[in-house]
N, C-alpha and C positions, 0 to 999 in steps of 0.2 A: 504493500500500500504506500510505500514511501515514494516521494518524488524528489527530484533534484532541487536543492535550495537555490534561490536566485542569488547571484552575486551582485551586490549593490555598489555602484561606484558613485562617490559624492565628494563634496568638499575639496576643491582645489587647494593644494598646500603650496604656498610660496616660501621659498627659502633663499637666502641671500649668500652669495659667495663671499669669502674673505676679500676677494678682489672686486666685489660689487656686481658681479654677473648674476643674473637671476636664473633660478632653477625651478621648474614646476613639476610636482608629482601628481599624476592624473588619477591615482587610486588612493582613497583615504587611508587604506591599510598600509601604504608605503610611506615612510617618513625618512627624511634626510636630516640628521642632527649634527653632522660634522662635515665640513668641506675643506679640502686641502688642495692647493695648487703648487706643484713643484716646477718652478720655472726652469727652462732649458735654453741653451744657446741655439739648439737645432730643433727642428720639428721631427718627432719620432717617425721612423719608417716602419720597422718591424719591432714588436714589443714582446717580451717574455718575462716571467716572474719566477721567483723562488719565494713561496709563501707570500708575505706582504710586500717584499721588495721587488721593484721593477728594474729591468734593464732594457735598453733599446739600441737599435742601430740607426744611423743617419749617414748616408753616403757610404764611405769605406770605414767608418769608425763605429765602435760600440761604446755606449755611455752607461754609467750607473745613475741611480736616482738623485745623486748629489751633483749631477751635471759635470761629472769628471769623465773625460775620455779614458777608457781603460784598455783599448786595443785598436790597432790600425791594420787594415788589410791592403795588400798591393792591388788586388782586383776588387770588382764589385761584390758586395755581400749577397749571396744567393739565398742563404738561410742561416739563422742562428737560434740556438736553443740553450736554455739554462739548465744545468744539471739539477734534477729534483732534490738532491741533497744540498745544493746551494754552493758548494765550494769551487765550482768551475763552470765554464760555459764553452760551447763549441760554435765555431764559425766556419761556414762553408762559403768559400769565395773563389773568384777567378773570372777569366774571360778568355775567349778564343780557345787555345789548346792548353792553357795553364790553369789548373785548378788545385786547390788544397783544402783540407779539413784540419783546423787547428783548435786545440783545447787550451784555454787560458785559465789562469787562477782568477777567481772572482774578487779576491780581496787584495791583490797586488797588481797594480796597473802594469800592463805590458808583459807580465810573466807568462811565457809559453810553457805549458806542461808536456805537450806532445803534438805531433802533426803527421799527416799523411799527404803525400804529394803525387802519387802515381794514380791520379784519377783521370777518367776519360770524358764523361759528360754527366757530372753529378747534378742532382736536382733538389734533394731534400734530405734532412737529417732528423733524428728523433732519439730521445733517451728512453731506456726501459723504465718502468715505474719505480723500480728499486734503485735506480741510478747507476747500476753496475755496468750497463752496456750502452753502446752508442751505435745506432743504425744509420746507414747511408744508402740512399738510392743512387746507383751509378751504372750506366751502360747496360740496362736490362737486368739488373740484379739488385738485391738488398744485401749489403755487407754488414756483418756484425763485428764490432770491435770492443775491447775492454775500454770502458770510459775513462779509466785513469791514465793508461799509457798508450792507448790506441793499438794494442796488439791484436792482430786479426784473429777472429775465432772461426767464422764460417760465412757462407753466402748461399743464397738461393735465387733462382730465376724468377722474374716477374714480367707482367705485361705492361705496356704503356710507359709513360715518363711521368711519374708522380710529382706534383708540386708540394705535396704534404704527406708526411709519414706520421703514424700515431700508434702507440701501444695501449692495450687495454689495462685496467688497474691490476689484473691478475697476471699479466705478462704472457697470456696465451696466444694473442694475435698481433700481427703487424698489419695495419690498415694503410693502403696506398691509394691516394686520391689523385686521379688523372682527369682533369677537365670535367667531363660529365659521367665519370664512372668511379665507383668506389669498390676496390677489390680487397678482400680480407684473406690473409695468409696465416697459416698456423706458424707460430714462432719456432717451435721445436723442429718440425719436419719441413717447413717451407712450402707446404701444399696450399693450393688455391682453395680456400674454404667456401667462398661465395663471391660472385661478382654482381654488383648492384648498379645497373645503368639508369640514367636519369635523362629526362627531356630538357633539362636546364642545367647550366654549369653548376658544379658543386662549389660553394663558397667556403664552407668550414665543416669540420666534423668534431665530435667529442663523445666520450663515453660518460655514462652516469657514474657517480662516485662509487657506487656498489659494483659497477661493471656489468649490470644486467641489461643495459640498453646501449645501443649505438645510435647517436643522434646526428642527423645529416641536415645541413642547412643549404638550400639552393638559391640561385640568383633570382628565381621567379617569386621569392618571398614565401617559400614553403619550408616546413620542417617535417622530416619523416623520422619516426623512431622504430628501431628494430630490436627484436629479442636476440641477445647474443648467444643463445643456445643453438638456434637454427637459422638465425637472421631472417626470420619472417617479419613482415610489416606489422607493427603494433597499431600505429595511428599516424595520420597525416594532418598537419595543421597548415592553414593557408592565410593569405592576406596579411603578411608580416612586413610589408614594405620592401624596399631595396636594401638587402642586408650585406654586412661585411664581416661579421665575426660572431662567434658563438661561445658561451661559457655556461657552466652548470653550477647552480647554487649548492653550498655544502650540504644542505638537507635533501638534495636530489629531487625536489619537487618543482622548482622553477629553473628556467634557463634565461640568460640575458642575450639579446641580439642587438648589435650596433646597426642602426639603419640610417637612411638618408634623413635630412632635416635635423641633424645633430640630436638624434633621439636614441635612447636606450630602451628597447622594448623588453618587457619581462613577460614570459609565457608560463602559465601553470600547466605542467604536463599531465596533470590528473583532471583538472577542470578547465577546459579551453575557454570558458567564459571569463576567466580571471586573467586579464591582460593589462596590468598597470604599466606605466612608462614614465620616464623622466626626459626632459629636454634641457639643452644647454647651448647657448649661442656659440660657445667656444669649442664644442665637440660633442660627441666623439667624431673623429675623422673616419676611422675604419676598424677600431679595436675597442672592445670592452670586456672586462673580465671580473668575476667575483674573486676576492681574496679575503683572507682573515688575518687579524693581528694576533699577538700572543695571548690576548684575553678573549679570543674567539669572537670578537666583533666582526661583522661582515661588512666589507666595503665593495663598492663597484669602482674600478679604476679604468680610465680610458685615456687615449691620446688626444691632445688638442694642439693648436698652433703654438710651437715653442713651449710646450708644457705637458706634464702628466698630471691628471686630475684624480683625486681620491675622494669618494663620498661614503661616509658611514651610513648604511641604509638598513632599515628594519621594517617590520610590519607585514612581512610576507606570511600568508596563512601557513601554519605549521604542518608538517607532514604527519598527520594524525595516524594514518595507516602504518607508517614505519614505526612510530612510537608504540603503537599497539602490538605490532608483530614482534618487535624486539622483546617485549615482556611476555607475549604469548608463547613464542618459541621456547623461551627459557622455562616457563612454568610447565609446558607440556613435556619437556625433556625430564624435568624433575618428577612429574607425575608418572611417567612411563618407566621410571626406575623401580626395581624390585625393592620392596620394603623389608626392613629387618624381620627375620623369622618367617617371611612369606615364602610358601612353597611355590614351585613352578606351576602346579595345578591351580593354586589360588591366584597366582599372577595372571595366568591365561584367562581365568574367569573374570578377573577385574579389568584387564587390558586386552581389548579386542577391537576390531574395526568400528563396531557400533559404539562402544564406550569411548573410544578415542574421539569420534565425531561429537558425541554428546558432551564430553569434557571440554573439548575445544570451544564449543559454543558457550558453555558456562564461563570459562576463563575469559573469552573474548568479551562477553557482556560485562563481566566484573571489571575488566581493565578499561574498557571504553567508558563505563560509568564513572570510574575513578578519574580518568583523564578529563571527562567533560565537566566534572564538578556540578554545581547547581545551576545549570544553564537556564532552566525554565524560569527561575526567579529573576533573571536578567532580561527576559523577553516580554514583549507586549503580547497579550492574548486577546484574540477576537474570535467571534463565532462566524463560521462560514455557512455554507448551504446545508439544508436538512432535506433528506430524501425520505418522504413518508412511506414509500413502497418497501424499503428495506430497513427503515428506522435508523439510518446512520446520520449522525451529526458531525459535520466537519469543524474541527477546532484548529485555528491557525495560531502557531506559537512563534512569533517573530520570524527570523530567517530559517527556522527549522522546517523540515517537511511537516505537513499537517498530520494530525491524528484523527481517527474516526471512532466515535462512541456509539454504541447501540443504545438508543434512547427512545422509550415509548413516546408516542405523539402527545399523550396527555401530560407528559412531564416537561414538554418544551417551554410552556409559559414560565416555568420556574427558573429558566436559565438566564433570562434577561439579556444583558449585554455580555455576560460571561466574565466580568471583572472580578466577581467574588469567588470564582472557582478555585479550589485548592488541589494541588498536585502532589501526590504521595507515592512513595516506593518506586520512583522513576528509575528505569533502566535504559541506558543509551546504547546505540550501535553506531558503526561507522559505515557510510555508504561507499559504493565504488567511486564516487566523486570526492571521497576523502572528507566529507562533511558529517557532522553528527546528526543522528535522528533518534527520536524516542521510539523504542520498540516495546516498552511496557510502562504503563502508569495507571494508578488508581486516581480518578478524578472525583473529588468530593464536592457536592453542591450543598452548601449550608442552607439554602432556601428550602429544600425539601428533605434535607438530612439523608440523601441517598448518595451512594458511591457507584460510579460507572468505570468499568475497566477497559482499557485499550491494551490488547495483547497481540503483539506481532513477533513474539519470541522465536517462532518457527519459520521466519523468513528464509527463503531458500538461497538467496544470493550471498554466499560467503566465499566466493571464488577469490576475492581479494584478500582473504584472511587465511589462505592455506599455509600450513606451517611445515617446516622441514621434515618433521617426523612422519608426515603423511606419505613420504616417499621411501621410508625405511621399513623393511619387512620386520614382522614381529619376531621371527627367528633370530634375525641379526640383533634386534634390541635385547632379546633374551641372552644371547651370547655376550653382549656388552655388559649386561647386568651381572652375569656370573663373574666376568673378569673384574668388574668394579668391586664385588665382594672379595675376590681374591686379593686385589690391590690394597683394599682397606685392611685385610688381615696381615699382609706383609708390613704395611705401615704401622699397625698396632704392635706387632712383634718388635720391630726395630725401635720404636718409641719407648717401649717398656725396657729394652736393653739399655738405651741411652739414659733413661731416668735412673735405672739401677746403677749405672756407672757414674752418676752425678754429672753427666754431660749437659743434660737439659732437665727441666722440671715440668710439672703439670701446667706451668704457665706458658709453655710453648705449644702451640696448636698447629699441627701439620695436617694439611688437607690434600686429598688426592681425588681425582675425578676422571672418569672415562666417558666418552660420548662418540656417537657416530654423526658425522656431518655429511649429508648428501650433497653432491655437487655434480658437475659434468665436465668432461675434458674438452680439448680444443676441437674435437670432431663431433661434439654434441652427445657423446655417449654418457649415460648415467654412471656415476662412480660413487663410491663411499670412501670418505676419508675418516681416519680413526685418530681422535684427539685424546691424549693422555696428559693431564695437567697436575703439577705439583707446586704447592705454595705453603707458606706458613705465616703465622703471626706470633708475636711474643708480647706478653703484658708489659706495659711501660716500665714498671719498677724492676723487672728482671731482664730487660733487653740488653743492658750493658754487659751482663755476665753470660748470657746465652746466645747473643747474636753479635753483629759487628759493633765493636766499640767506636766511639767518635773518631773519625779520620782513618779508620782501618778498612782494608778492602780484600786482603787475602783470605781465602776460605778457611784457612787454619784458625783464624780468629773468631769464627762463628760456629759453635757447636750445632746450632739450629740448621745452618746451611749444610754442614757435614752430614747431619742426620738425613736431610733431604736427599742428598746424593746417594747415601747408602740405601735408601728406599728404592731409588731409581735403578741402581745397580742390581739389587736383589731381584727386582721385578723382571728386568730384561735379561738377567742371567738364567731365570727359571721360567715361570709361567708365561711370560710375555716375549720369550726369545724368538718365537715364530714370526714376529713382526719385523725382525731385523734380517733383511734379505739384501745381499749384495746387488747394487745397481738400482734398487727401488728408491723412489723419491721420498724424502723426509724433510720436513721443515721443523727446525728447533728454534723456539723463541726464548731468549733469556731476558728477564726483566730485572734490572738493578735499581734500587731505590736509595735515596738519601733524604735526610731531613733538611730543614731550612736554616740550620746553624751556619753562619758564614765561615769560610775558610780564610782566616786572617793571615796566615803564613803558608806559603806554598809547601805542599807535602812532597818530600823527596821521593823519587821513583827510580829504582835501580834497573829497570828494564826486564825484570824477571818474567813478566808475562808477554813480553814482546814490545815492539814499537808500533804505534798506530798513527797513521797519517790520513786525516780526512775519512775516517771510517763512517759509512752511512749508519745512522741510528735514528730511531723515533724518540723524540724528546717530548713528553707530555702529548703524544699523538701526532706530532708533526715531523716529517722526514727532514733531517738535517745531517750535518757531519760533525765529527768530533776527533780531536787529535790528543794523544798522550805519548810522551816520549821521556827518556831519561834526561834530556836536555831541558825540557820545559816543566817537568814534574806535574803535579796535580793541583790546580789552582781554583777549580770550581766544583760545586756539588754534582754537576752533570758528569764531569770527568770521574769523580769519585764513585758515583753510581755505576758508570760504565765499567770501571775496573772491578767492581764487585761482580757484575754480570760476567765479565771476561774471566775472572778467577774461577767462578763456578763452572763456566763452559770448559775450561782447560782441565779442571778436576774431573768433570763428567767424562771427557774423552780419555783421560788416563784410566778411569774405572771401566769404561765401555769402549775400548778401541775399535770394536766391530762397527760402531756407528760411522767410522770414516770410510768403510767399504760401501756405504750407501751413497746415493746421489743426494747429499745433504746440503741444505740451505740454512745457514745460521743467521739469525736476525736478533737485533738488540733493541729493547725498549728501555727508556730511561724515564724514571719518575722522581721528581723532586717535590717534596711536600713543603707547604708553607709552615707547617708545624715543626716544632723542635723536639728532639728526643729519640731514644733508641728504637722506639716502636715504628719509626719511619725508615729504618735501615734494614732492608731485607732483600731477598731474591726470590724469583719464581722461575719455573721451567715448564714449557709446554712443548710436547712432541706431537707432531701431526704426521701420520703415515698416510701418504697419498695413494688412493686407488687400491684399497685392500681387497683381497679376494673374498 
């Protein structure tokens, strides 16, 4: 019975630039509360970013945001890209028969890190999402190089001459854009996965942040979205003006499009009626991109005449479906785990396809209701039409879809204008358009002291709320449950031994978790990845004795971390050893943490764990780079947290050298807390085995 809520546009918002240029936001939901103009000596030609920071080319030079020229090319700049980790950038330049690809240091003007000169007819470059590889389109092939030193790795043949290369967030595909054709190749094998021809020239392409969509912008003002599993068309959007660039909002619901008329058009990919925009007499010229600062504020940045403009922008409708799914998937994973003392027979009686669907609905309703809050109390209520044939009264609740009450005709006079109606026990759902709707409510009419119920709990359209577990067989879930029990048993045994030996106490809590993560590979085949996670916490007053003391990073200084590694070793030396297979893919994530206590004096480092130069790491969720060496020591909490993660990694490989025989990808997450104290100094390890049988 639900209908799509109308999107209401109102109230033009005028905002003034620091330089007195005027900006207008056409949707009342979109607000601009900060405007920055970075004046430049040149007008930007090509622009790229690392997180919040912009770089641009003009003529044969590349500049940073401070208007400082940081490199010069002898030939015209064909393409340039900033390393996703931020420490370098690549320039493709040349003319006639002389072409080169050069990698420069982002922080030291003019410093060349590596270059390749034996190029024939290069046309585009792109970094891998993890920053470790650099791709080059040249003479009918895509060539893959190490991003650090440009050591050649491999190549594969392609069709056409692409002006744009792009990798997806998971690193499975290389997208080649050639005039009016988008070709998708598998990164590992170099196979042509799909060719997408268009009737209009392709202007720009982007992947959604989650990697589930490929978004293509064409010169005729259309946007097409494609599912990245089979590259089938999801939706086509039209009438977007004359576009020049495309960018995806961090929450994956909106895209920005730079268009003619110095406008940035925003498009809601879920609800096409939601199309706010901003205009500015100074720009954009041909580029606009969403970026975030260290506090997760969202900016739109674009090029203008002799300037780069940043606007802090907010008010976009939240991605309600994503918020719901994040919680729903986690709750379903916990619900499908075997309970303590539960037999397999009892488990199969409790967890089956029918009960999974029923429980999914219950959780979805609970979560949506929690997210919605008391929406009805903030909405205007009016009575709609009444159908005497079926006795249904329509009640309009602000911008929400209407509800329908079964009301006898003789009760209608008592409803009046509906302003005194009371709404109780409300349950909300989320529509495919990502808006809230009432799916259950008891409506009390104080005039006649009667309660009328609207019940749409059994609505059928839950396709937008499918959870990962729906693609995992119960047999595989059962197997994972048995292994989870085994892993907890191993953990309990080792913790008891550590406590008995006075290494840790009951105040150290070590957690283990196993789960199946359904996915698909680059060829669209369904696969299952197996995630095994290990972490711990230590009560504040005991952390200095059982975990890393202040300023320490070697694993030998943390009995909690040593106990964690012993659990991992015991598990994969015994019951879990079958997952370690030579050549199979494995992703290992090490998370190192530090508290907010400042390091007032550089901590000496003797190089015992190695020398690290611009190592890609995720710091508080953002990919960047980090260096630690015996020359510079450890001067920041980020470096200290990284060395804790590195020490745990090296001890893990000493204990389980067989991991090195796998196709292993080691990743580092760094977390620095604002709080101070030992409880914020810890490590965790997550092993994800890719495509288990």
